[in-house]
N, C-alpha and C positions, 0 to 999 in steps of 0.2 A: 648126473654131473650138472652143476649150476655155475654159470659164468655171469658176473655182474660188473658192468662198468660204473664206477662212481666218479662222475665228472664234475669238476669244480670250474664253473664258468670264469670267475674273475682271474684265475691263473691259467685258464685253457688247459687244464691238466686232468689226465685220466688215471685213476687208480683202479685196481681190479681185485675182485673177490671171486675165488675159484673154490668150489666145494664138491667133494665126492665122499659118500659113505662116512660122513661125520668129520672128515679131515678137510682143513682149509689151507689154501695158500693166498697170501695177500701180495700183490705186485705194486711197487712204488706207492706206498701209503703216504698220505698227508700227515701233518704234525699231530693233528688231534687223533687220539686213539679210539674215542668212543664209538664212531660209526662202524668200525671193524669189530670191536668187542661186542657191540649190541647185536650186530648181524649173526655173529657166531653163537651168541647166547640164545638168541631167538630160535635158531635152528638146532640147539643142543650139540653144536659142533666145536671142535678144538682147532685153533690155529697152529699148524705144524711148521710152516715155512713163511718167511717174509723175503720175497725175491726182489732184489734191486737190480734194475737194468744198467745203472751206472751211478756215479757220484753226481747228483743233480746240482745244477747251478742256479736255477730259477726259484727253487723252494727247498725248504728243509723238510726232509722225509721223516715220518714218524717211526722209522725202523727200530731205533734204540729203545724208545719208550715202550713200543708195542712188544718188543722181545722181553723186556723186563716184566711186563705184566702178564705175559702168556707162556713164557718159557719156550717160545718158538725159535727156530734157528734162522738167523739172517744169512742170506745167500747172496754172494757176488760172483761175477764171472772171473775168468783168468786175468791175472796181472793186477787185480785190485789189492790194495794193501791198507785197509782201514785200521784204526787204532782201538778197535774193540773186538770182542770175541764174535767170530762169524765163520761160516764155511765158504771157502774159496772153491767154486766148482771148476772142474775140468771141462774143456770143450768136448761136447758129445755126452756128458754125464747125464744120467736120467734120475729124476726124483719122483717118488710116488706119493700121491695123496689119494686115499681110498682106492678106487679102481682105475683111476686115470694116471697118465705119465706126463711129466714136464721135462722135455729135453733141453739142455743148455746148449745154445749156439753162440759161440764167441763171435761177435760182429764188430770189431774195432773200427774207428774212424771218426765218429763224433767225439768219443774219448777212447783211450786205449783199452779200458776195461769194459767198454760197452758190450752188452749181452742181450740177445733176443731169446725169449723163452717159447718153445714149441710145444703146445698142448695137444696130446693125443688121447682120444677117447677110449672107452672100455675095450674096444675091439682092436686098438692099436693104430687106428686111422688118424692121420693128421687132421686136427680140427681148427686150430687158430695159432697165430703168433702174436706175442706181446713184444712189440718191437722197440719200446723205449723211445730214444731219440735217434735211432738208426734209420728208421723208415717212418715218415709221416704220410698222411694222406695228401697227395699233391706235392710232396717235397721230401727232403731228407735233413737230418740234423746238420747244423752248421759245424764245420771242422776247425774253427778258430778258437774255441773256448778252452781247449785243453793243451794248446800247443806249448805253452810255457812249462807246464808240469811234465809233459811228454818229451820235452827237449826236441821237438820237431816243428817244422813249418806247417802252416795250415794246408799248404799243397801236398805235403807228405801224408798228413792225416786224411785229406780228401782222397788220396790214392788208395789208402787203406780201406776207406769207406766203399770205394768203387768195388774193390776186391770182395769185401764182405757181402755186398748186395748181390754180386754176380755169383758168388760161390756158395753162399749160405741161404739166401732168401729167394732169389729169382728161380732156382730150380724147384722150389716147392710148388704144389699143385694150385691151379688158378682158383679153385673153389674155397680154399681156406680163408678164414676171416683175419683181417688185420686190426689189431687193437693197439694204436700208438699211445705214447705218453702225453701227447699234446695235440691241440687243434688250433684253428685260426685265432690269432691274437697273441700267441706266445712268441717271445723273442728268441726262442731256440731254433727257429727256421725262418724262411723268407716269404713263403707263398702257400701256406697250408689251406686246405679246404675247410669249409665250415662244418662239414660232416665229421663225425667222430668214430665211425666204424665203416669198413668197406671190405670188399674181396680183394685178394691179392691179384686176381686176374684183371680187375678193373684198374688197379694201380699200374700193372704192367702196360695197359693200354694208354693211360692218360697222364701218368707221372713222368715229367720230363727226365728225371734222374734214372728211370728204368728203361729208357729206350734200348731196344735190343741191338741196334746198330751204332750205339754210342761208344766212341773210343775213350780210353782212360783220360787222355789229354783233354778231350771235349768235356768230359764229366768234371774234371778238376777246375776247368775254366768257368763252367756254368755254375758250379756249387759255390765257388769263392767269389764270384762276381757280385758287386753291390752289397756286400755285408757291412752293416752299420756297426759301430762299436758296441759291445755288449754293455748292459747296465752295470754300474760300479759295484753293485752288491753281489754279483755273480760269484767272484772268487771267495767271498766270505761265506756264502752258503755251501760252496764246495767243501771248504775247510770244516764247517760244522757237520756236514754229512759224512766226512771222512774221519773226523776226530771224536765226534759225539757232542752233546749239548746238555743244557740244563733241562730238568724234567718239565714237561708242559704243565703239569699240575701246579708246580711252584711258580712258574711264569704267570699263570692265570691268577693265582692267589694274590701275587704282588700287584699285578695290573688292575685288579679289581678293588684296590683300596679306595674307598670313597673319601674325598677331601672336600672340606667346606671351602668356601671362596678365600677365607683367610689362610687356611692351610695350603690350598692350591698356590696362592700368591707367594707364600713363604717358600714352598718347595721349588717354585720356578726360580726365585732369586738365589737360593742356596745351592741348588744342584746343577744349574746351567741347562736344565731341561728344555727341550723344544716343545712348544705347545702345539699339538696336533689337533686341529678342529676338523671333524669328520662329517659335519652336517652338509646338507645340500648347498650347492653353490650360491643360489640367490637368497637363501636364508642366512648363510654366512655373511654375505655382503652387507646385510642390513644391520649387523651388529656382532662384533667379535672382540676377544681379548687382544690388545695390542701385541703385535709381533707374532701372532698365531699364523700357522700355515694351514691352508685348507686343502685337504685331499678327501673328497667325499666318499663315504663308504659304499654308496650306490654307483659304482663304476669300477674300473680296473684298479681297485684301491691298492692291493699289495704290490703289484708291479710298479705303480707309480711311486709308492713309499720307497721301494728299493732303488729306483732310479734317481730320486731327488733328495733323500735324506742320507747324507754321507756318513757311513759307519753304523753297523748294526748295534754297537754298543751305546749309541747315543741315548741318554735318558729321555723319555717321552712322557709328557702329561697330556691326558686325553680329554677332549670336549666332544661329546657325542649326544645324539638324540636320545631322549629318555628310553631306557630298556635295551639299547643296542650296545652298551659298553662291553659286554662279554664277547659279542661278535667282533668288535674292533680289536680287542686284545688277542683273540684267536687268529684273526686274519694277519695281524702284524707278526705273530710268532711263526706263521707259515713261511714267511720269508726272513726269519732269523732275527727279527727285532723284538728281543726278549726283555728289554729294559724299560718297559712301561712301568712307571712308578705310582700311578694312580689316576683317578678321573675326577672331574668337577661334579660333585654331588649337586643335583638340582639344575645342572647345566647353566646355560647362559642367562636363564631367568633368575637364578639364585645370584649370579654375579652382578646382574643389574640391581637387584634388590639390596645387595650389600653395598651399593654405592660406588662400585668399582668402575674404573675407566673403560669406555667402550670405543672401538674404532669402527669405521665403515669403509666400503669401497664403492665408488660411483659406477653404477652399471645401468646401461640403457638397452632398450629393445632394438631390433634391427630397423624398425619403423622410425624410431627416434633417431637412429643413426643416419637414415636416409634423410631426414629433415635437416640434420646438422650439415650434411654434405651440401645441400642446396643453399643453406644460409652462410656457410663459411666463404669468405672472400679469397682465402688462400687455399692451396692444396693441402688436403688432410693427409697426415702420416698414419698409415695403418700397418700394424704388426700382426701376422698370422702365425700362430704357435703350433700348427699342425705339423705332421711329418713331412719331409721333402717330397715324398711321392704324392701325397694328397695335395700339396701346394702346387705341384707340377701339373696335376690333373685339372685343377681349376682354382682360380683365386681372384680376389678383387684386383682390378687393374692398378698397378703401381704399388701393390702391397709388398712388404718385406717379409721374408720367411725366417723366423728365429724359433726352431722347434723347442717345445717344452722339454723334450728328453734330455737336452744338453744345456739347459738354462744356467746351471751352475758354472759352466765353462765359458760362457760369454755374456755374462751380465753387463759388461761394460758396453755391449753393442746396443743396449736399450738406452734411447736418449734420456738424459737426466733433466734437461731444461725444456726441451721442445715438447709441446703437447702431442700425445698420440693416442689412437684407438687400438684396442687389442681384441682378437676373436680367435675361435678354433672351429671345430665342426658342430659343436652342440652347446658350448658354454661350460662344460666341465673343466677342460684343460686351461682355458683362458682365465678361469677363476683361480685355479691352482697357481698359474703364472702371476696373476695379479696379487695374490697373497704373498708370494715370494718377494716380488718387487716392493710391495708395501713394507714388508718387514725389514727390507734393506735400504729404506729411505726414499723410495720413488713416490711422488705425489702427482705427477703430471700426466696421468693416463686415465682413460675411461674404458671399462670392459664392456664389450657388446655381447649380450646374451643371445641364444638361439642359434648361433653358428651360421655356416655357409648357406644352408637351405633357407633359413629365414632371411638372410641378406639378399639371396637371389629373388625370393618372393617379394621383397621390398623394393625391387627394381634397381639394385646396385649393379653397375656394370662389371661383368666378369670376363676373364679370358675364355677362349673357346675350350670346351670340355674335351679331355683326353681320358680314355679309360685308364685307371690306375694300374691294371695288370700289364700295361705296356711297359712300365718301368720295373717290373719284377721278373725274375727268371727262376 
């Protein structure tokens, strides 16, 4: 028996490859099928099942494409009603691959169809659970994402989750391994551990949601407390996972259309496409196509695209570092943004050489900011675009918190006339915010690179530090 976790950091997502005697089950695959096909081919094995723990909201699964390419059976748990051919498993049903067994445990609460898969080895001993978004390490799945579709309140779904954990998962042996669908950084939970694998026994000891003496009322209160609104793209990804989607191969072919500067400019004017520049923040600041949005590929790229670009059908024109165009298109498709219509051949160098217009963003170091503070005769306005918990933990004295996550909802709160400085934790998010503001007509700001750590080292006065975990439950 072979069990492999295929973890994708930018989505904080775990897919799984299970093989026995030449037969394979894939759990919660990402959109690209090649990693799973290549593994099976290398081992001369056949993919028999594609097991989905639920209708994912934060990414588009590769189940439909993978089934078409392999003939494997897509499996969902009870109550799922997808619009494509699949097997809806019964609670307690057992599936065989080679000499091992996978038992279906219906564990509703995160969603009504949420299912945990229990892997039993050749001797029939419980070996591991693949818990999807039912149980994370240090947390459990948020119960608010499916409430509209389920015609239930988040409190009712949380109650179902409590029962699922107590009746289906907690009675299992402490030594079995927990393989969750997500880790720290995912928006599907609040307080996940950075580790991606653990024992169930350790989770029973340290996971707040698995306390043995916890009442259902206490569980519901703690699980629903402090939930931030989910990213806007989540419902659209659920729809695609439930109804099906365009072949990833077609999406890649379209996105990898190389456009000359003239063709790129014409496409932008004729299609209403958004120009997405995926280069590093400071490289972007020094020169970019006017009205471009910067979301750097070397960061939490796909979740930020989903949070900030409204509508997965939005046409996109890509500016990327040379050789990284394919990576950009693939990572966009992971979260359902299938309408990339081409990339700028030769990048920004070709654009400059063609004599096209270039825009810039004023960006300074933390040390330069410190000198500005000393030289300014009036109080400097500072906007911090980190998350509220980060801001509450420590921030520049007098700073205003306007989180990047919801910038589209309160653009009007950014001053249009008064000069201000803007920063985040590292410079990634503040440049994203800067590019959005610049594209909407703001000119009166300066981005501070380096983030909070650099500002502290430059001697900028900060509020007293409070550990961020104080604000999470």
